[in-house]
Structures are given as C-alpha cells and as structure tokens.
N, C-alpha and C positions, 0 to 999 in steps of 0.2 A: 385376636391375640390377647394375651393376658397382660395386665398392667405391669407385671414384673419384667416384661420384655422391654419396657421403655421408662420405668420409674423405680424409685426406691421409697421406703416409708419408715417413719419413726412414730412412736407412741409415747404418751404421757398420761398421768392420771391425777385426779384430784377428787377425793371422795368417791362418789358413784358415777363420775363423769370421766370419759376417756377422750383424749385428743389424739387424732391420727393425722399425720401430715403425709402428703403424697408429693414427691419431688421428681420432676422430669430429669432423667439422666442427660438428655440433650434439650436445651431450651427450645429448640425448634419443635419439639413434641408437646410443649405446653398448651398450645391451642386445642390439640386433640383431647388432652386431659380436661381442659376447661369446658369443652363442648359435651363430652360423654360422661364424665364422672360428676354427676349432679348429687345434690343432697338426697333427692328421692331415690336415685339408683343405689346410693350407699346404704340408705335405710332399708331398701329391699334386700340388698346383699346380706345385711346383718339381721334380717328378720328372724324372730325367734330367740335371738340373743339379747338384743337391747329392747328396753321397754319405753324409751322416750324418743323425742324427735332428734333429728340430725341437722346441725347447722353447718354451712360451708362458708369459708372465708378465703377468697382468692389472694394470693401473694405473688403477683406477676413478676416483681423484681427478683424473686428467687425461683421463678418457674415452678411454683408450688401451690397446692391447695391444702388448707387446714380444715379438718372436720372435727366438730365437737359432737360426741355421741353421749346424749343424756340418758341416765338410768341404764348404764351399759355394763356395770361391774358387779352386779349382784349385791348391791348395798355398800360397796366400798371394801377396801383392803381388810379392815378389822371386822367386818360383818359377813363377808362373802364366804361361801363354802366352795367356790370354784377353785380349780387347781391353779388358774392364772388370775389371781386377784388383781394384779396391776394391769392386766389387759395387754401385755406385751405381744401376745400372739395375734392381736387384732391387725397389726400392720401386715403380717404375712397373709392373713385372710383377705385383706383388702387387695393385696397384690395378685390374688387369684381371680379377681374380677375380670371378666371378658369385656373388651372394647373393640369396636370395628377398626 
C-alpha cells in the first residue's frame, strides 16, 4: 500500500533544508509508520533529488514522524533553479512510497 492510504504529510523549508512530516490518519497506524518509514528508506526514496543525509524524529504523541532532508532544495529558494524551490511537492512524493 502507499503511505497516502494511511497518512498525510506537510512540508517546510529553511535554506537548502526541507522538513517533511508524516502524520498517521489513524493513530493505530503509527507503529506501522514507525517500523517501515525509516530515515534510510526515505533517503532512498528521494535518491537523485537530495544531496545530503536524512534525519528522522519520531513524534509519538501526534502519531507523526518528522524528517529533515539536508541539501534538498537545490541551494535554497533564492538560489535554486527548480520549479518547486520550497519543496512543497516533497510531501506528495513521500506519500507515494510503498509500505507493507
């Protein structure tokens, strides 16, 4: 199944760093997110787009995971030649990830 079937996502940016949150629609699905959506899997999912590491911060009280994607925005809003300089589409791309 795709993450979009059990979660929603939001993004933010600061310079060349993007933050992507993943929030379970039903808190009962949070353990599945925590088990399968690792920093390594997210880094692999965004391979070719981001140049830095991915950090994961669990937020169990909100049934959410927060990911920090370093070197993810082509230099940042004022330097990037990308169409999506703020990285807002990254949340949709994350929701396309497959999980068992």
